C-alpha positions as CSV (number, residue, x, y, z in Angstrom):
1,M,23.4,-25.2,14.8
2,K,20.1,-24.9,16.7
3,L,17.9,-21.9,15.8
4,Y,14.9,-20.7,17.7
5,L,11.8,-18.7,17.1
6,N,12.1,-16.4,20.1
7,D,9.0,-14.3,19.7
8,L,6.0,-13.7,17.5
9,G,3.8,-10.7,16.6
10,L,0.6,-11.4,14.5
11,L,-2.7,-10.0,13.4
12,C,-5.3,-11.7,11.2
13,A,-9.0,-11.8,10.8
14,T,-9.4,-13.9,14.0
15,G,-7.6,-11.4,16.2
16,S,-4.9,-8.8,16.9
17,S,-3.0,-10.5,19.7
18,K,-1.6,-14.0,20.3
19,A,-4.1,-14.8,23.0
20,E,-7.1,-13.6,21.0
21,V,-6.1,-15.5,17.9
22,L,-5.5,-18.8,19.7
23,K,-8.7,-18.6,21.7
24,R,-10.8,-18.1,18.5
25,L,-8.9,-20.7,16.6
26,L,-9.5,-23.4,19.2
27,A,-13.2,-22.5,19.4
28,G,-13.5,-22.9,15.6
29,D,-14.8,-19.3,15.4
30,R,-15.2,-18.2,11.8
31,S,-17.3,-15.1,12.5
32,S,-14.5,-12.9,11.3
33,L,-15.1,-13.9,7.7
34,I,-17.5,-11.2,6.5
35,E,-19.4,-10.5,3.3
36,T,-18.4,-7.2,1.5
37,D,-18.1,-5.6,-1.9
38,E,-15.3,-3.1,-0.7
39,F,-12.8,-4.7,-3.1
40,S,-15.2,-6.0,-5.8
41,L,-17.8,-3.2,-6.2
42,G,-21.3,-4.5,-6.9
43,H,-20.3,-8.1,-6.2
44,N,-20.2,-9.4,-2.6
45,V,-17.6,-11.8,-1.6
46,I,-16.6,-13.3,1.8
47,L,-13.2,-12.0,3.1
48,G,-11.1,-12.3,6.2
49,Q,-10.4,-8.6,7.3
50,I,-8.4,-7.2,10.1
51,T,-10.8,-4.8,11.9
52,C,-8.8,-3.4,14.8
53,Q,-7.4,0.2,14.7
54,L,-3.9,0.2,13.2
55,P,-1.0,2.5,14.3
56,E,-0.2,5.6,12.3
57,I,3.2,5.5,10.6
58,G,3.9,9.2,11.0
59,Q,5.2,12.0,8.8
60,K,8.9,10.9,9.2
61,Y,8.1,7.7,7.3
62,G,5.4,9.2,5.2
63,I,6.7,7.7,1.9
64,Y,6.0,4.3,3.4
65,H,2.5,5.0,4.5
66,C,0.2,2.1,3.4
67,R,-2.0,-0.4,5.1
68,N,0.5,-3.2,4.6
69,N,3.2,-1.3,6.5
70,Q,0.7,-0.3,9.2
71,L,0.1,-4.0,9.7
72,L,3.8,-4.6,10.0
73,L,4.1,-1.8,12.5
74,A,1.3,-3.3,14.6
75,A,3.0,-6.7,14.6
76,L,6.3,-5.1,15.4
77,S,4.8,-3.5,18.5
78,Q,4.1,-7.0,19.9
79,I,7.8,-8.0,19.7
80,N,9.6,-4.7,20.3
81,K,11.2,-5.9,23.5
82,T,12.7,-9.0,21.9
83,V,13.9,-7.0,18.9
84,D,15.5,-4.4,21.2
85,E,17.3,-7.1,23.1
86,M,18.7,-8.6,19.9
87,I,19.9,-5.2,18.7
88,A,21.5,-4.5,22.1
89,K,23.2,-7.9,22.0
90,F,24.3,-8.2,18.4
91,G,24.2,-4.7,17.0
92,R,22.2,-3.3,14.1
93,D,24.6,-4.6,11.5
94,R,24.0,-8.2,12.5
95,I,20.2,-8.1,12.4
96,G,18.5,-9.0,9.1
97,I,14.9,-8.8,7.8
98,V,13.2,-11.2,5.4
99,L,9.6,-10.9,4.5
100,G,7.1,-12.6,2.1
101,T,4.3,-10.8,0.4
102,S,2.3,-11.0,-2.8
103,T,0.8,-7.6,-3.1
104,S,2.5,-5.3,-0.5
105,G,0.9,-1.8,-0.8
106,V,-0.8,-2.3,-4.1
107,R,-4.1,-1.1,-2.5
108,N,-2.5,2.4,-2.2
109,T,-1.9,2.4,-5.9
110,E,-5.5,1.4,-6.6
111,L,-6.8,4.2,-4.4
112,A,-4.4,6.7,-5.9
113,L,-5.4,5.8,-9.5
114,A,-9.0,6.1,-8.6
115,W,-8.3,9.6,-7.2
116,Q,-6.4,10.5,-10.3
117,A,-9.3,9.4,-12.5
118,D,-11.6,11.8,-10.6
119,N,-9.1,14.7,-10.0
120,G,-6.6,14.5,-12.8
121,T,-3.5,14.2,-10.5
122,L,-2.2,11.6,-8.1
123,P,-3.1,12.4,-4.4
124,D,-0.6,14.2,-2.1
125,G,1.3,11.7,-0.1
126,F,1.3,8.9,-2.7
127,H,4.7,7.5,-3.3
128,Y,5.7,4.5,-5.5
129,K,7.6,3.0,-2.5
130,Q,4.2,2.2,-1.0
131,Q,3.5,-0.4,-3.6
132,Q,6.9,-2.0,-4.2
133,M,7.3,-5.6,-3.1
134,G,10.2,-4.5,-1.0
135,A,8.3,-1.7,0.8
136,G,7.8,-3.7,4.0
137,V,11.5,-4.5,4.6
138,D,12.5,-1.0,3.5
139,F,10.1,0.5,6.1
140,L,11.1,-1.8,8.9
141,A,14.8,-1.4,8.3
142,S,14.4,2.3,8.2
143,Y,12.2,2.4,11.2
144,L,14.4,0.2,13.4
145,G,17.7,1.5,12.0
146,I,18.8,-2.0,11.0
147,N,21.7,-2.3,8.6
148,G,21.8,-6.0,8.0
149,P,20.5,-7.7,4.9
150,A,16.8,-6.8,4.3
151,Y,14.8,-8.2,1.3
152,T,11.5,-9.6,0.2
153,I,10.5,-12.9,-1.3
154,S,7.4,-13.1,-3.5
155,T,6.5,-16.6,-4.6
156,A,2.7,-16.3,-4.2
157,C,1.3,-18.4,-1.4
158,S,4.6,-19.9,-0.2
159,S,6.3,-16.4,0.0
160,S,6.5,-16.1,3.8
161,G,7.5,-19.7,4.2
162,K,10.4,-19.3,1.8
163,A,11.5,-16.3,4.0
164,F,12.2,-18.8,6.8
165,S,14.6,-20.8,4.6
166,S,16.4,-17.6,3.6
167,A,16.6,-16.3,7.2
168,R,17.9,-19.6,8.5
169,R,20.6,-19.6,5.8
170,M,21.8,-16.1,6.7
171,I,22.3,-17.1,10.3
172,K,24.0,-20.4,9.4
173,L,26.4,-18.6,7.0
174,G,27.4,-16.2,9.7
175,I,25.9,-13.2,7.9
176,C,23.4,-12.4,10.7
177,D,22.9,-13.3,14.4
178,A,19.2,-12.7,14.3
179,V,16.5,-12.2,11.6
180,I,13.1,-10.6,11.8
181,V,11.2,-13.0,9.5
182,G,7.6,-13.4,8.4
183,G,5.1,-11.9,6.0
184,A,2.3,-9.5,5.4
185,D,-0.4,-9.3,2.8
186,S,-3.3,-6.8,2.9
187,L,-6.6,-7.0,1.0
188,C,-6.8,-5.3,-2.4
189,S,-9.0,-5.4,-5.5
190,L,-6.2,-6.9,-7.6
191,T,-6.2,-10.2,-5.7
192,V,-9.9,-10.3,-5.1
193,N,-10.9,-9.7,-8.7
194,G,-7.9,-11.8,-9.9
195,F,-9.1,-14.9,-8.1
196,A,-12.6,-14.2,-9.2
197,A,-11.4,-14.2,-12.8
198,L,-9.8,-17.6,-12.1
199,E,-13.2,-18.8,-10.7
200,S,-11.4,-19.7,-7.5
201,L,-13.5,-17.7,-5.0
202,S,-16.0,-19.6,-3.0
203,T,-19.7,-18.6,-3.5
204,G,-20.0,-18.7,0.3
205,F,-17.9,-19.6,3.3
206,C,-14.9,-21.8,2.2
207,K,-15.1,-25.5,3.0
208,P,-11.6,-27.0,3.4
209,F,-11.9,-30.7,2.5
210,G,-15.7,-30.5,2.4
211,M,-17.9,-32.3,0.0
212,H,-19.3,-29.0,-1.4
213,R,-16.0,-27.0,-1.5
214,D,-15.9,-24.5,-4.4
215,G,-13.0,-22.2,-3.7
216,I,-11.2,-19.8,-1.3
217,N,-12.1,-16.9,0.9
218,I,-9.2,-14.4,0.7
219,G,-7.9,-12.9,3.9
220,E,-5.2,-10.5,5.1
221,A,-2.6,-11.1,7.8
222,V,0.8,-10.1,9.2
223,N,3.3,-12.2,11.1
224,L,6.7,-11.3,12.4
225,F,9.0,-13.8,14.2
226,V,12.4,-13.2,15.7
227,L,14.7,-16.1,14.6
228,S,18.1,-16.4,16.3
229,K,20.7,-18.7,17.9
230,E,19.5,-17.5,21.3
231,P,17.6,-20.3,23.1
232,G,13.9,-20.0,23.1
233,A,10.7,-21.9,23.6
234,V,10.3,-23.1,20.0
235,E,13.0,-24.5,17.8
236,L,13.0,-24.3,14.0
237,K,13.8,-27.9,13.2
238,G,13.4,-28.5,9.5
239,I,12.4,-27.0,6.1
240,G,11.6,-28.8,2.9
241,A,11.1,-27.2,-0.5
242,S,10.3,-28.5,-4.0
243,S,8.9,-27.3,-7.3
244,D,7.0,-29.4,-9.8
245,A,6.1,-26.7,-12.3
246,Y,3.1,-28.8,-13.3
247,H,0.8,-25.9,-14.2
248,F,0.6,-22.2,-13.7
249,S,-2.2,-22.4,-11.1
250,A,-3.3,-26.1,-10.7
251,P,-1.4,-28.6,-8.5
252,D,0.1,-31.8,-9.8
253,P,-2.7,-34.3,-8.9
254,A,-0.2,-36.9,-7.9
255,G,1.4,-34.6,-5.3
256,T,4.8,-36.2,-5.8
257,A,6.8,-33.0,-5.2
258,V,4.6,-32.1,-2.2
259,I,5.5,-35.5,-0.7
260,R,9.1,-34.7,-1.4
261,A,8.9,-31.3,0.4
262,M,7.3,-32.9,3.5
263,Q,9.9,-35.7,3.5
264,Q,12.7,-33.2,3.2
265,A,11.4,-31.2,6.1
266,L,11.2,-34.3,8.3
267,E,14.7,-35.4,7.3
268,D,16.1,-32.0,7.9
269,A,14.5,-32.0,11.4
270,G,15.7,-35.5,12.2
271,K,12.1,-36.6,12.6
272,T,9.9,-39.4,11.2
273,P,6.2,-39.1,10.3
274,D,5.3,-40.7,13.6
275,D,7.0,-37.8,15.5
276,I,4.6,-35.2,14.2
277,D,1.8,-34.4,16.6
278,Y,-0.2,-31.9,14.4
279,L,-0.1,-30.9,10.7
280,N,-1.4,-27.6,9.6
281,L,-2.6,-28.3,6.0
282,H,-2.5,-25.9,3.1
283,G,-6.2,-26.7,2.7
284,T,-7.4,-23.9,0.4
285,A,-10.9,-25.4,-0.1
286,T,-10.4,-25.6,-3.9
287,V,-11.4,-28.8,-5.5
288,L,-8.0,-29.7,-6.9
289,N,-5.7,-28.6,-4.1
290,D,-7.6,-30.5,-1.3
291,A,-7.7,-33.6,-3.4
292,M,-3.9,-33.5,-4.1
293,E,-3.0,-32.6,-0.5
294,S,-5.1,-35.3,1.1
295,R,-3.5,-37.8,-1.3
296,A,0.0,-36.7,-0.5
297,V,-0.5,-36.4,3.3
298,N,-2.1,-39.9,3.4
299,A,0.7,-41.4,1.4
300,L,3.4,-40.1,3.8
301,F,1.6,-40.0,7.2
302,G,-1.3,-42.4,6.8
303,A,-4.8,-41.5,8.1
304,D,-4.1,-41.1,11.9
305,L,-2.1,-37.8,12.1
306,A,-4.2,-34.9,13.5
307,A,-4.5,-32.4,10.7
308,S,-6.5,-29.3,9.8
309,S,-6.8,-26.3,7.6
310,S,-7.2,-23.1,9.5
311,K,-8.2,-21.2,6.4
312,G,-11.9,-21.8,7.3
313,M,-11.5,-19.2,10.0
314,T,-8.9,-16.8,8.6
315,G,-9.3,-17.0,4.8
316,H,-6.4,-17.6,2.6
317,T,-3.9,-14.9,3.4
318,L,-1.8,-15.5,0.2
319,G,1.8,-14.3,0.7
320,A,1.4,-14.2,4.5
321,A,-0.3,-17.6,4.7
322,A,2.8,-19.8,5.3
323,A,4.1,-17.6,8.2
324,L,0.6,-17.2,9.6
325,E,-0.1,-20.9,9.8
326,L,3.4,-21.6,11.2
327,A,2.5,-19.0,13.8
328,F,-0.6,-21.0,14.7
329,C,1.7,-24.0,15.3
330,W,4.0,-21.8,17.4
331,L,1.0,-20.8,19.5
332,L,0.2,-24.5,20.2
333,L,3.8,-25.3,21.1
334,T,4.1,-22.4,23.6
335,R,0.8,-23.1,25.3
336,D,0.9,-24.8,28.7
337,D,-1.8,-27.4,27.9
338,E,-1.4,-31.0,29.1
339,K,-4.4,-32.1,27.0
340,G,-3.0,-30.8,23.7
341,E,-6.1,-29.1,22.3
342,L,-5.9,-28.9,18.5
343,I,-7.0,-26.4,15.9
344,P,-10.2,-27.7,14.2
345,N,-10.8,-28.0,10.5
346,V,-13.9,-25.8,10.2
347,N,-16.0,-26.1,7.0
348,D,-19.6,-26.5,8.1
349,D,-19.9,-29.3,5.6
350,E,-19.7,-33.0,5.4
351,R,-16.3,-34.5,4.5
352,D,-15.7,-35.4,0.9
353,S,-15.7,-39.2,1.0
354,E,-13.8,-39.3,-2.3
355,L,-10.7,-37.7,-0.7
356,A,-7.9,-39.8,0.6
357,P,-8.6,-40.4,4.4
358,L,-7.3,-37.9,6.8
359,N,-7.8,-37.4,10.6
360,L,-9.3,-33.9,10.3
361,V,-9.5,-32.3,13.7
362,K,-13.0,-31.6,15.0
363,K,-13.9,-28.8,17.5
364,G,-12.7,-29.8,21.0
365,M,-10.4,-32.6,19.8
366,V,-7.3,-33.1,21.9
367,L,-4.0,-35.0,21.4
368,G,-4.2,-36.4,25.0
369,R,-0.8,-34.9,25.9
370,K,1.3,-31.8,25.3
371,I,1.8,-31.0,21.6
372,N,5.6,-31.2,21.0
373,V,6.2,-31.2,17.3
374,C,4.2,-29.5,14.5
375,Q,4.5,-29.4,10.7
376,S,2.9,-26.9,8.3
377,N,2.4,-27.0,4.6
378,S,2.2,-24.2,2.0
379,F,1.9,-24.5,-1.7
380,A,1.9,-21.9,-4.4
381,F,1.1,-21.2,-8.1
382,G,3.6,-22.9,-10.4
383,G,4.1,-25.8,-8.1
384,N,6.2,-24.0,-5.5
385,N,5.9,-26.2,-2.4
386,L,7.1,-25.7,1.1
387,S,6.9,-27.6,4.5
388,I,8.3,-26.6,7.8
389,V,8.8,-28.5,11.1
390,I,9.0,-26.7,14.5
391,A,9.2,-28.2,17.9
392,R,8.9,-27.4,21.6
393,A,12.5,-26.7,22.8
C-alpha cells in the first residue's frame, strides 16, 4: 500500500511558512538563533525561538490554552484545506491524529507555579490539561471534531518520528484513511535548565560536526503533515527503528543499532544506499553524538552522500525534531529545482578531522539534478533510534 504526505504546515525559528523556512535554510541563515535568559534567568543561552504572532485559541477551548497548542493551531491553519478535504471524503471517524512531544504545555505550569508563589493561588485560566503530554491531540481532535484515534508519543528526540510509524500502521490496518501526524515542542525552563545540568548546552552557537563543538542549542517547532492513501507529491517510503539501550543519555559509540535503523528504512523503502540523494543527519553538535553518527553513516553510505545537520539554523527542537527535519526533506522534494540545491551544514567552524569522513553540504552546494529521495535520522535518549525515507512520487 502506497502512502503519501499530502500536505505540510510548519513553524520553527527559521520561519513561519514553508517558503520562508526553505529560503532561509538554503541560504544557511542562522540569524534566528538568539541569546536570551528568558528560560534560564541570570544565565544567557542561545535558543531557536519562534517570533511570529500566534493565533489565539479562544474561550471555547480555554482549557487547552498554551503556547504549544497555539503553535499547533498556527500549523493547522496552513493545511486546513487539505484536512477539510480529507474529512469530507472519509468522515471524521476515519481521521486519526498522532503527535510527538517531549514537554507539551509544561511552560504554562512553570508560569502558573511562579504566579502561585507570588499570589498564593494558581492563576485563573490555568488547567492541568495544558501541560499533559496528550494536550495537543486532545485540542486538535476537539477543535476539528475528529473522532478517530488520537494519541501522543513521547520518546524524547525521536517522538515525532515514531508518530509516523504509528500513523502508517493505523492506515495499513484499516483503522484510519488519513492521519494528521507530526510534532510540537515549545521552549520551557525545564528543558533549558535540564540540558544545562547535563552540561549539554553549547557555550555559543552549536557546531554540528565541527572541531570545536560543545553541545546543542535548544529550539522550538511545530510540524503537521497529512498522511493518507490519496496520491500526493511525496511518498512515505520506509521507516526503520531500533533501540540499543546503551546508556540513559549517551549514544553507543559503535552505532550498531543506528546502522540497523537506517538499513531497515532502506529495505522497507525498497532502496539501496546509492538511491538516497540527501541525508538529513541527527547532528546535535554534541561530541559523542556526532562522532557516533559520522561513523555509522560512513559505514553504510560511504563518504560521498550529500548530508547535513540543519540544527545549526533551527536549534535542536527535541520532540518535534524528527518531524521538522523530515519536513525539510519534504520541502526539497516538492521544490521545482533542476539543480537540486541542498541544505547546508552550518557550523561556522572547521570540520573535525577525527570524525569518519562525510560529504557535509556547504552553502550553495547542488546535487546537479532534481532531488528524488531523502532520508532523515533521529536518535533519542536511551538509544531510541529512527530513520525515515521519503521520495518524490
